N, C-alpha and C positions, 0 to 999 in steps of 0.2 A: 593272205590277207581277206580277211572280210569285206562283205559287201560295203559293211557301216565305216567301218577304215576306210578303202578307197573312196568313198564319198569324202569323209571326213577330210581327207592327204591331197587330194585333188585339189589341180591348180583353180583359184578362182577364177569367174567368166568375166572379162573385158565385159563392160556396157558403156553406150557414148555419156548415160545419166547415169551417177554413182547413185546404190539405193538413196541414201540420205537425200542427197537435194531430189531424186525424184518423187523422194516422200512427202519433203517439206513442200515441194511444187505444188503437189497434189492436195496435201491437206488448205495451203493458201488459196487455190483456184475455190476448191468446195468453199471455204469462209465467204470469198470474194461473192461467189454465187448467190450465194445464201443471203448475204447482208444488199445483193441485190435485189433479191426477192420484198426481202423484208420494206425495203427502199419503196417498190411496187406496191405493196400491201398499204402501205400507209398512205402513200399518193391517191390509190383509188377506193382509198375507205371515205365514208361519208364523213366531211369537215367537221372540225371541232365548234363548241362553240365559243369559242375565240382563241389567239393565238398564243397563251401560256397553255392553255388547255392541251390543246394541239400538240405542243414542245412535251410535255410532261406527259403526251399518250406517243409520242416520236422514243421517246427514252426509256418507257413503257417496253417496246414492242426488242429493243437492241439489250435490255437484260434480260428478256429472256433468252433470247439468242446465246447469248454470253453464258448462263446459265446450260443454255445447250451444251456449249462447248467444253464449258469445267466439266460436264459427265462424262463427254469423249475422251478427255484428253488424259482423264486417269480411268479411264474403260480397260488399259491393258489391251488393246488388240493387235492382235501377234503382227499384223503386218505393217502397224505401226510404230510399234516397239522393236523388234526385229531390226528395221532400216533409223530409227531415230533414236533410241533407248530411252528405257524407264527415266532418268532424270534429267533429259533437256524436254521430255511431254509434262514431268512435274513443276518444274522449274517454269513453263508455259503456262502450267496452271497457277502457280502462284501467282505471277505479273499479270496473268488477266482477273487473279481473284482482285486486285486493285481497282480495274475496271467496274467489275462488280459488283464493288464498297461504294465507288462513287455512284455507280448507276441505283443503285438502291437509293441514297442516300438523296439523288437528285429527282429522282421517277414521282415518291408520293409528295416531294417537297410542289411539285410542280401542278402536280393534279388538285393537291391541296390551294395552292395559290390559283389558281384557274377556277377553280368554283367561287372562291371566296371572292373575287371579281366580278364572276358571271351574275351572284344572287348577293354582292355590296354585302357580305358578310366579312371571319375572321375565319385563318386558317384551323384554328381552334376550334368555331362550329361547327366547319364543316367536317372536319375528324370526327367530331362526336356525333354528327349527321349520317358516316359514315362506315363508321365502325358496327354499327348495327347491321349489317348487310352481310354475310356469312363469307360470303369470298371475297369481299375486301376486307373482310376480321382475316381469315385468314392467309391473303397477301402481306398485311402486319405482321401478323404473326413472323412469316415467312422472312421479311426486312428485318424484325428484329434480332431474329437466329441470327440472319447474315453478321451483322455488327456488332453483334454479340463474338461470334467467330474469330470477324478480321480484328478485335481488338484484342484476345487472346493471340492474334498474330503474331500482333505486333514483337520484336526482341526483347525489347523488356520484361515483357507480359510472360516468355516463351518460357524465358529462363527460372522462371517461378514454380512453372507447371510441372509436374510429370509426365513422361511420356502418355501413359495411358489415360491421365486427365484431360491431355490435348487432342490424344485420339478421341474420346469420347466426347468433347465437344464438337471437334467436324465430322463423327457419326449423326449429328443431331445437324448438318447440312442437307443429308438424305430427308430427312422430314422437312425440313423446308422447301425443298424441291418438289415436296409431294402437296406441301401447301399453295405454291406458288403454282403446280401446275393445276390445279385446282381452281385459283383465282384469275388465272390467263381463259380458262375455257371458258369459265363462265362470265367472262367482261364479252359484253354482247358488240360496244358500239366499234373495234377495230377487230380484234382479234378472231370474231366472226362476223365478218363484215361483209362475206361474200360465202358460199358453198367452197369455193377454190382456198379461199384463206383457211378455213376450216380446215378442208384436206392437207393443206400444206404444213400448219401447225401440230394436226395430229400424229402426220408421216411424221415429221420432224422427232417430236418427244418421245413415238414409238421407236424412232432408231437409236434416240440418245440412252432411253431408262435397256431398251433391248439389249444397248454395246454394252453398259453400264453392266445386267446380270450377266451376260453372256462371259465377260470376259474375268470380273471379279466374282462369280458364284458359281454357274453353271460348268464353265470347263475345270478349271481347280476341282471340282470336285468328281467326273468324270474322269481324270486324267487321272486323281488317288483312287478308286475303284477299278480302273483299271490296271494299273499296277501295283498297287497295294506295297508300298515303299514299305520297306524293314531295312534294320541299322545290320549291316553283315559282319563289321568288324569296328574296330574303334583303336588309331596305333597315335600312342605322343613321339610327335617327332621334338618337342624340345621340352622343357620345364612349364611352360606357358601358352605350346600350340602342340593343337591334337588334331589328327585330321579321322574324318568317321566317312566308312565307306558305308554306301548304300544300295541295297539291292531290289529288285521286281520284277515281276512279269511284264514281258513284252518290252523293256526299255528299249530295243533299238527301233520299237516305232516312235518314241517320246521325240518332237524335235530341239534336240540340247545339240549343241555347237558349243567348240573352245570357246574360254573368252566370254561365259553370260553366266550368269546370277541366279539362283532359286531363291524364294522366302522360304524358309524351311520351321517348321513345327513339330515338337517330340511330346505328343499327348503320354500325359502322368510323371513327365519330366518337368516342374515348372509350370508357370498358370497359363491356361486353355490360351489367356489373349496374345502370350509372348509368343513374336515372330521377328526373327532374324534375316537380313540377303546376305547370303555367304557364297561365292566364287567357285561355279567346278573349279578345281583343282590339278584336274585330268581331263586330257578331251575324252567325250564320251564315248566308250567303246561298243553298246548295245547290252550290254554283261549291269555294268554297274557305275552309280556315279559315286563322285570322291568332294566333299568340301571338306577346308582344312581351315580352321580359325584361330584365332590367336585369345587368350584369356582377359577382354578387357569389360567385358560386363557381367552378369547374373547367367546369361544365356549362356553364353560362350565358354564360362568358366565351368557349367554342367555338364559339357559335351563332353571330356572324358570318364562322366559315372553313368552314361548310358549304356546299358546292357546289351549283349548282342540280342537281334530278334525284335529290338522293341521297334512300336510301330513310328510310322511316320509319314505326318502332312504335308506336304511338298509345292511349292505355287510356281508357277513357271514352267517353262526357263524364260528367264526376260535376259533384256539387254541387245542392245548394237555393237558388242566390245568383239566383234567380230572379224574373219577372215571375209566376209559377206561384203564389206566396207571397202578391201583392199585395190588400189587403183595402181601399183607399183608392182614391178615383179620381187624389187630389194625391201627388206622388211627393218626395223629397228621397233625393238621391246625394250620399254622401262620401265622399271618397277621399284618401289621404297616400301620396306616393313612387306607387312603381311599381304597388302596388295602385290605380291607377288606371285598371288594364286592363279588369279587368270592369266598371268605373263604364260608360267608355267605350260599350262594348256594350250593357249597359243604357240609355244614354242612346239608342241609335240607335231602339232601336225603341222608346221612352218614347211611351205616351199620356195625355194630362191633363197641370194642371198641372205641370213638372220644376221645379225647384232643383238645380245642384250647386255642393257646397262642393269645392276641389281645393284640399288645402294643401300649398306644397314647400317648401323654403329661400327659393329665389329664382325666377325666373321663369324664369330659365336652364334652372332644373334640372325645372319643370313638362315631362312628359315627355305628346308625343300633343296641347300643347295646340290648335296651330291645329286640328287634325280636331276637338275638341272644339267650340273658337271654332266652328265653321261649323253641326256640329251642333244646338246650343244654336240659336244661331239661322235654321237651316231648320226648328225644331218648335217655335221662340217659348221654350226653355228661358230659365231664368238662372242665369248659370256669372259665381260668385265666386269669382276667386283669392287663397286666404289663404297669403301670403307673413311673412317675420320670423323671428327667433328668439323662440320659446317664453318668455314671461316677461319681456324685452328692453320698455324704451321705462317710458311716465310715461303715460299709466297704461299696466299691464304686458299685453303681444300676448297674450291668451288666447280664442283663438278658436274654443275648445272648450270654452269655459265656460257653464255654462247662460243665463247673462245674454246671451252673446257671441251662441249660437242663437239664443235666441230675438230679439233682435234682426234676425238676418239673416230668420230665415224664422219671422215673429207666426203663424202655422196649423200649428205645428211638429206641433201637437197631432192634427191633421185628416189626415197624410200617414202614408203608409209609409215607411219609413228605410231606407237602406241602407246599411253600414258597410264601404270596407276598406280598408287600408292597415295600417304595422306597427303591434305588438301593446301599443306605451305607448299609441298613437294613439286604435287600436282602445277599449281600455280606458275613456281618459276622454270618448271619446263617449258609451259607454252607460252611462256613471257621471249624467252629462247630463241622459240621456234619461231615466233613470227621475228625476231630480232634477225633471225636465220632465211627469213623470208622461204622459210618451207610454208607451201599454198597449202592453204585450210582445208581441201578437199584430202588431200594427204593425211591431216592428224586425226587422232580418235583418241580420245578420252571417257569415261563414265564413271560418275559419282553414284554410287548406291542410295537410291532415295527412295523410302516410301511416303506415299501420298493418300490422303486420308479419301 
């Protein structure tokens, strides 16, 4: 067994605080400390001319802090991603965006109202007076871009836009960040109220922008230059499923784990901006990587036509759906459809008692079934293929109802549970796990999501 395989098959170390909880506590503590610092900056700055204007400035400070947090959440920092997961970080980014939206509306509104109250004029008059100042104008432009992006992110509008158009609009948010940064750092009454306040904001923005550039630009470029990924083989698994084997240099140094995914681009085979998050469908062995995809879109449908030797640009690996999150010796792996790919990789490095529940419409739809059966036999794992239409028959076929899960896996409360599959199936399983009182720290699921 190679050193890489020994590392992958080693039983996870038990720690007093699970990695995901530690990362959340750390992130929460960092946010809380920065909120406290912002309050101190506000209270020690020169008082505003009136309470309305003061409240507007207070909102502005928190608006800047939320923008910094937004950047950090999508920076794809490895330490956070491997413990929390890109899906949850993206979800937090989306919900934080609602806070950002309201702050962008309220901050300028109270500033205009405050100046109007101070000079006995109207908000429109103050708007016309202030827009002639470049830092203020840039702040207004940043606010406009944020509001447009937020409006286009509403579900009804989002459905009418292509992914490329929606993504392009969100890329403009980085322009808004630059405008907001210039606006903030040239605003002299609060952000630069003292040398310490100015140093704090500069340090915060340098960290946020540096993290974004490092995680989204520098690290992918360095890894691709180092590993020089190429297609080694293309293997059809069924009429609509294909596996692509990718090789490269020094793959043993790529920090990939079973259960993770990477964002793949195949230059020359599709449009350059097309990228898809495909799971590693085999545990990394230091020699090659494998992705397995179902033809559900243009990019995945073209995979089987990619020639051997084609260049690959890969970002990642990403995700917390790994053995790093384990808290128990026993494991339950639940998959549906092509969601079997990370589950198959996790089974390959499984230690301790392991059960796999694989949901498919028919045995013919069960991707990689032969591999799963061989792996289950070699590791002494139990594999249950759950087929048939949900709700059909008498009694109804409900494989993921609480009573069905308890019958298949009586000791389910004593296991770590990994779930990957279609959203409806994943939600049903998570509801049943809650009903069975499986501790939340033992439940691991990940929905692959790309954030701008």
